[in-house]
C-alpha positions, 0 to 999 in steps of 0.5 A: 609317769616316769622321770624325763630322760631327754637331757641325760648326758652321753656315756662320754660326759660326766653324770649330773644328777641335779639335771634329772627332774624327780618332781613327779616321783617325789609327789607320788611317794613323799611321806607327809608327816603332818597328815594322818597323825591326828588319829594317833595317841601315845600311851605311857605308864605301861608295865615293862614286860618280856617279849613273851608277855607283850601280846598279853599286855597289848590285849589287856590294854586294848580292852581299855582303849576300845572303850572310847573308840575303835583301834585299827587292826594291828594299830598298837605298836609297842617297841622293845628295848635292847634287853628284849623287854617293852619300853613302857609305852606304845603308839596307838592308831584309832579309826578317826581323830575324834576317837583319839581326842576322846581317848585323851579326855577319858583315859588319861590318868586311868589306873591299870593296877596298883602300880601303873597309871596310863598317860594318854596324849595325842601324837601330834601334841608330842610332835609339836612340842618337840619341834624347833628346839623346844626340847634340849638334847642335854638334860637340865634339872628343873629350877624350883621357883621361889615361894610366893606368899598367896592371899588368904582367901578366907581371911574375912572369917577372922573378923574380931567382931564376927561380922558378915560381909555382903556384896551390893550391886548398885547402878554400875558399882559393885561393893563388898561391905561389912554388916554393922547392925544399926550402923551404915555398912563399912566399905571393904572394896567398891569398884565401878563396872566390876561386872557386865550382868550380875555377881554371884558368890561361890557356895562357901564364900571363897570367890566373888564371881563376875560375868563379862562378854568374854567369860567369867572371873573369880575374885578374892583375898584381902586385895580382891585380886583376880584369882581365876579366869574362864574364857566363855564368850557370851556366857549367861549363867554360872553354877559351882559344885558344892565344894567349889572344885568345879564350875559350869558355864553356859551360853545360849549361843553355841561357841565358835572356836576355830583358827579364825576365832581362837579362844584362850584355854579352849580347843576345837573340841569346844566348838559349837558347845553351850556348856563347859565344865571347868576345874577351878584349881587349874582353870582348864575345861574338863568337858563341854556339851551342847544344849539338849532341846527341852521336850515339848508337851501338849496343853488340854487343847493339843497345842504344843507347850515348850517348857523352860530350860532347867537350871542348873542343867548339870547337878552335883552330888554333895561330895563333888564326885559326880555330876549328872544331866537329864535328857528329859523323857529318856535318860540320866547321864552320870559323869565321874569327876575329875575325868568326866567319863560316863559312869559304867560307860553308859547313860541310865535309860529311864523312860519318861523321866521328868526330873531328878535331884541329888541328896544334898548330903551323905544319906547315912541309910540304916545298916549301909556302911559302904560309900553311896550317894542317893539320887531321886527321880520321877516318871509320869504315867505311861500307857497303863503304867503308874507314875513312879518316884524312885531312889537310886544309889550311886555308884551301884545304880541300885533302886532302893525304893520305888513309890507308885502314884496315880492321877499325877499332873505334876511332881516336885522333889524337895530334899531336906538339907541333911538328906534325912527326908525327901518330900515329893509334892504330888499334884493330883487331878480328879478323874474328870480332870476338873479339880486338883489336890496335893499330896505330900509323899515323905520318904524317911531315908534313914529309917529301915526300908525307907518308909513313906509317910503320906500327908493327904489332909491338904485340900488345895493346891500347894504352890510353895513348900520348904523344909526347915534347914537341919530340922524336921519341920516344914511350911507350905502355902496353898491356894484354891483354883488359880485364875490365869492372868488375874490382876489381884493375887489369889488368896492363900493359906500358910500351914505349919507342920512338925513331928510328934514328940516321942520318947527315946529320941525317935522321930514321930509322924508329921502333924499339922500345927496351924494354918493361917488363912486369907493371906496373899503370901507366896514365898517361904524363907527359912533362917539358915540355922532353922527355927525362924522363918519368914513368910512373904508376898513378893513381886506384888503391887497389892500386897507386900507383907513379911511375917516373922515366925518363931517355931520354937518360941518359949511360951509361959508355963501356964499356956494351955495349948495342949496340941502344940505341947504334943508336937516339936513346935511352939509357934509364935508370930513375932512381927509383921512388916511391910516393904513396898516392891520387895522382890528378894529376901536374903538371910545372913549365914548366921541367921541373925539378920535378914535383908529384903531387897527391891531390885531394879532387875525386876522394877524401877520403883523405890529400889533399895533394901531394908535390914532386919534382925531375926525378930523382924525389928527394922535396923536400917533402910536405904533407898538407892536408885538402880539397886540390883543385888544384895547377897550375903557372903556364905560361910564354909561348914564349921570345923567344930564337931557335934560335941563341941557345938553342943557344948557351946549351946549349953554355955550360950548364956555365958557367951551372951554376957561377954557379947553384951559387954562387948556391945555395951563397950562399943556403944560407950566407945561411940558415945565417948568419941562424940564427947571427945570430939565436942571437947576438942572443938570447944578447946579449939574455939577457946584457943582461937578466942584467946589468940584474938584477945591477945591480938586486940590487946597488942593493937590497943583495941581492948583493955582488960580490967580486974576480974577478967572483964574487957572494954574497948579503948575509950569506953567506960568501966561500967560498960564493960561486958560481963562474962558468965560461965554456965555449966549444964548437966544432962543425964544420957542414960541411967540403969539400975542393977539389983545385986543379991 
């Protein structure tokens, strides 16, 4: 189509360009700056090189850029300056906008060499931020904001009495309290409607987490102010990394993020996702993911059985450098933090993989001096191949140990807290598949070649297993064939295991210490410091026992139990208590106190909590309607080295004397306060009595006689009331101390 020339003036008339209609030409050839730029990125931080080396630099940069997408042919424009050298940046066009988004997420901050680091940004972002006068033509040096003192997020650790804090969720109220032995908890803060579902501490106790319809909030400091907010509408679950650097949020409903439903901090990239991994320091999302359908299995009759979703789905390495996710039966994807890029740009294909766990601490394997993290996973029997348990080192992905297993129905992975051992609890079926038994395959991670010790003296099925924290002992609970949907809980046995004593400091083999029969126990709770353990029956209406055990009991020298003398264990039952309706057990971080909870999340009968010391002595109990949670505030790792900790243990008796004196002084102070209060009340009453006597004297109602006796006006002296003062002594406490 051509422009209209009907109304053009003649040669004699003056030419008026505004009368010509160029609309059709403008529509055809107009440059639409806002369209098609989503596939462009700007790469900054590149080396400055002469024109002769430009092609070589582009080829080098393309190797990085093509790792996340496909750059168009001749899609890199690297301008030259007046000196004939590159300017240190380039414009890059990808085939699709989604590839440009991935380039920004995965390549921004990627080092090129020791001196250069790429900065990758979307061209539309730079264009948008530069519009409407947002960038001044004249340079203005930035102003430095005045220093603002922030709250000390770990100030609670400086408590003079070394007390611990706990959070309690009751009805609609959430409160943080100091634990004070036998006395009622001392309130720190108490707020109504602080959360809409539940509360949760971060792993080192820095933040208290609350969940709301619009997302997650973190609270802390002396004023308990809001420290961070993460927008995730419909959030259901939260999981922190071990060092509190990152946090994962999950909702069962996919997010809706579009122009009509904007969500703070989120972009269209998060639309339709269920998981978001956040950077706690910045409050910004690092990457988002969708929920993967859990692999369906088939029961004995061939009916499909869908397994429950595993939580946490994203599991953290002990040092926060990696986070991994499993696609059941297919692969494990390991991401590097904080960039959240796939390790070596690919998932690890593992056919049939069923579960995996990171080592909870740095492994410290024999003769391994390079950095590594360990990951353990297991696969079932496939065709003619046996089931396998494998240890993989990260980041090299090298398999350092594999164990073949046969007739496996299921396996559970249990790491010891120091990563010195991992126990694989293997449930095996007989060839006829009519009976079950359990083996414990213990990998001794720090010994040469990672030897595996098998504990196969277990005839029944193990329903619970727990390592001693920072120790080499464990407890397990076994039972016979469990009848489905039985009203009466099955009878169980509790077994204790410890290592043999060997001279020279080596760790001996694991041996059976003792088994307690005919129990209903189903839960094991070790003290966070080890040595003491509670074996309990939870969520049962028929049995609610709690057994307090000491595995390092100081037995008399004349005790003739030769078996336990050969093992690193001296087992003693300290106490057995009952708590009707108990659903949860929580040790405080020091291992001095333990709380048992009857939660309204589970039932509505006699909700509340009991507080015990580590020996099982009841200190106090509170029945509170609508009581839901009691969670001790965790403590960060100690700053003392091993030598300093050992020195404290050696002088513990001296410290104990000081603590005993402080406890006695505190008790005496409390008694003194009661006495002083009574004396003050007596003094007030005597003062009031004297004032009344003086008033009555002035009115002439009474007459004071010699000797302090008082009579009414008109009464006989013989009728005067006689005042008798009696002093009573009462011995409150008597102690006898032998000095010699």
